[in-house]
Structure formats: C-alpha cells, structure tokens
One Martini backbone bead per residue (centre of mass of N, CA, C, O) as a GRO file, in nm:
protein
   86
    1MET     BB    1  10.874  11.359   6.698
    2GLN     BB    2  11.112  11.293   6.923
    3GLU     BB    3  11.162  11.075   7.162
    4LYS     BB    4  11.220  11.085   7.509
    5ASN     BB    5  11.419  10.949   7.748
    6ILE     BB    6  11.333  10.954   8.100
    7TYR     BB    7  11.533  10.687   8.123
    8PRO     BB    8  11.874  10.688   8.084
    9VAL     BB    9  11.993  10.459   8.255
   10PHE     BB   10  11.869  10.221   8.067
   11ASP     BB   11  12.072  10.272   7.830
   12ARG     BB   12  12.321  10.139   8.015
   13ALA     BB   13  12.201   9.893   8.091
   14LEU     BB   14  12.148   9.578   8.124
   15THR     BB   15  11.987   9.337   8.009
   16ARG     BB   16  11.825   9.057   8.063
   17ASP     BB   17  11.938   8.904   7.819
   18ASP     BB   18  12.239   8.959   7.888
   19LYS     BB   19  12.235   8.809   8.156
   20GLN     BB   20  12.120   8.531   8.082
   21LYS     BB   21  12.350   8.464   7.883
   22PHE     BB   22  12.581   8.480   8.087
   23LEU     BB   23  12.451   8.276   8.303
   24ASN     BB   24  12.282   8.048   8.165
   25GLN     BB   25  11.991   8.183   8.253
   26HIS     BB   26  11.670   8.227   8.389
   27SER     BB   27  11.476   8.453   8.525
   28ARG     BB   28  11.340   8.443   8.869
   29VAL     BB   29  11.061   8.450   9.109
   30LEU     BB   30  11.027   8.406   9.449
   31TRP     BB   31  10.744   8.447   9.660
   32PHE     BB   32  10.700   8.486  10.014
   33THR     BB   33  10.402   8.464  10.218
   34GLY     BB   34  10.327   8.536  10.563
   35LEU     BB   35  10.345   8.466  10.873
   36SER     BB   36  10.491   8.495  11.139
   37GLY     BB   37  10.663   8.190  11.179
   38ALA     BB   38  10.602   7.998  10.905
   39GLY     BB   39  10.898   7.962  10.722
   40LYS     BB   40  11.004   8.137  10.491
   41SER     BB   41  11.314   8.170  10.548
   42THR     BB   42  11.381   7.863  10.569
   43LEU     BB   43  11.284   7.789  10.285
   44SER     BB   44  11.457   7.996  10.126
   45ILE     BB   45  11.733   7.886  10.218
   46ALA     BB   46  11.696   7.591  10.107
   47ILE     BB   47  11.655   7.675   9.810
   48GLU     BB   48  11.914   7.825   9.764
   49LYS     BB   49  12.106   7.590   9.821
   50GLU     BB   50  11.986   7.409   9.593
   51LEU     BB   51  12.045   7.591   9.356
   52PHE     BB   52  12.343   7.627   9.400
   53ASN     BB   53  12.411   7.310   9.392
   54LYS     BB   54  12.296   7.334   9.070
   55GLY     BB   55  12.423   7.620   8.945
   56PHE     BB   56  12.277   7.869   9.061
   57VAL     BB   57  12.213   8.197   9.046
   58CYS     BB   58  12.136   8.373   9.363
   59GLN     BB   59  11.892   8.575   9.560
   60LEU     BB   60  11.824   8.674   9.901
   61LEU     BB   61  11.535   8.845  10.011
   62ASP     BB   62  11.489   8.954  10.337
   63GLY     BB   63  11.290   9.144  10.537
   64ASP     BB   64  11.473   9.153  10.786
   65ASN     BB   65  11.727   9.245  10.644
   66ILE     BB   66  11.620   9.496  10.516
   67ARG     BB   67  11.529   9.633  10.780
   68SER     BB   68  11.838   9.628  10.906
   69GLY     BB   69  11.921   9.821  10.663
   70ILE     BB   70  11.759  10.037  10.472
   71ASN     BB   71  11.524  10.023  10.727
   72ASN     BB   72  11.666  10.100  11.021
   73ASN     BB   73  11.462  10.371  11.092
   74LEU     BB   74  11.235  10.179  11.145
   75GLY     BB   75  10.953  10.084  11.287
   76PHE     BB   76  10.618   9.950  11.402
   77SER     BB   77  10.437  10.139  11.286
   78ILE     BB   78  10.212  10.184  11.070
   79ARG     BB   79  10.386  10.366  10.893
   80ASP     BB   80  10.647  10.207  10.893
   81ARG     BB   81  10.525   9.952  10.760
   82LYS     BB   82  10.441  10.074  10.498
   83GLU     BB   83  10.728  10.176  10.416
   84ASN     BB   84  10.871   9.904  10.419
   85ILE     BB   85  10.671   9.770  10.185
   86ARG     BB   86  10.707   9.999   9.941
   0.00000   0.00000   0.00000
C-alpha cells in the first residue's frame, strides 16, 4: 500500500537544505525568554544588527510585535495569554 502524504503543501515547499545553499548559511534559532523588562528585545535587536553587519540574513520575531499584529485581538486575560503563546 502506497503511503499518502497528508501534508501536500510540504511537497511544494523549499527544503531547509535548498534555502541554506541559496543563502550560503546554516539556519539557527536564538530564543530568549525572561521577565518583562529584562532586556530580551534590546539584546535581540543588538544581535540582529551585528549578524546583519557580518552578512547574515536574519529575522527577528519579538513577542510584543507579534501580539500587536496577528494576535491584536487578544487581551491579557489568562485565556488570552495562553492563546498568545500557543
């Protein structure tokens, strides 16, 4: 029996290897967690600038920016906070 790919969109997507070869760099994730006001965003912005200045393609995803964009309909109730980090 032939297996069916239940995620057909991935058949069309570029692979990580394709992207790494194109960008001539390997993908990495830096994930900063901590209390509000601890400096996560400040540190992330500084690292993004440094990586960019060294010729790396990078993307900064800040929780506050995501909350004001795709999660802009959420408040700060326990339920909304759980949904925001889901």
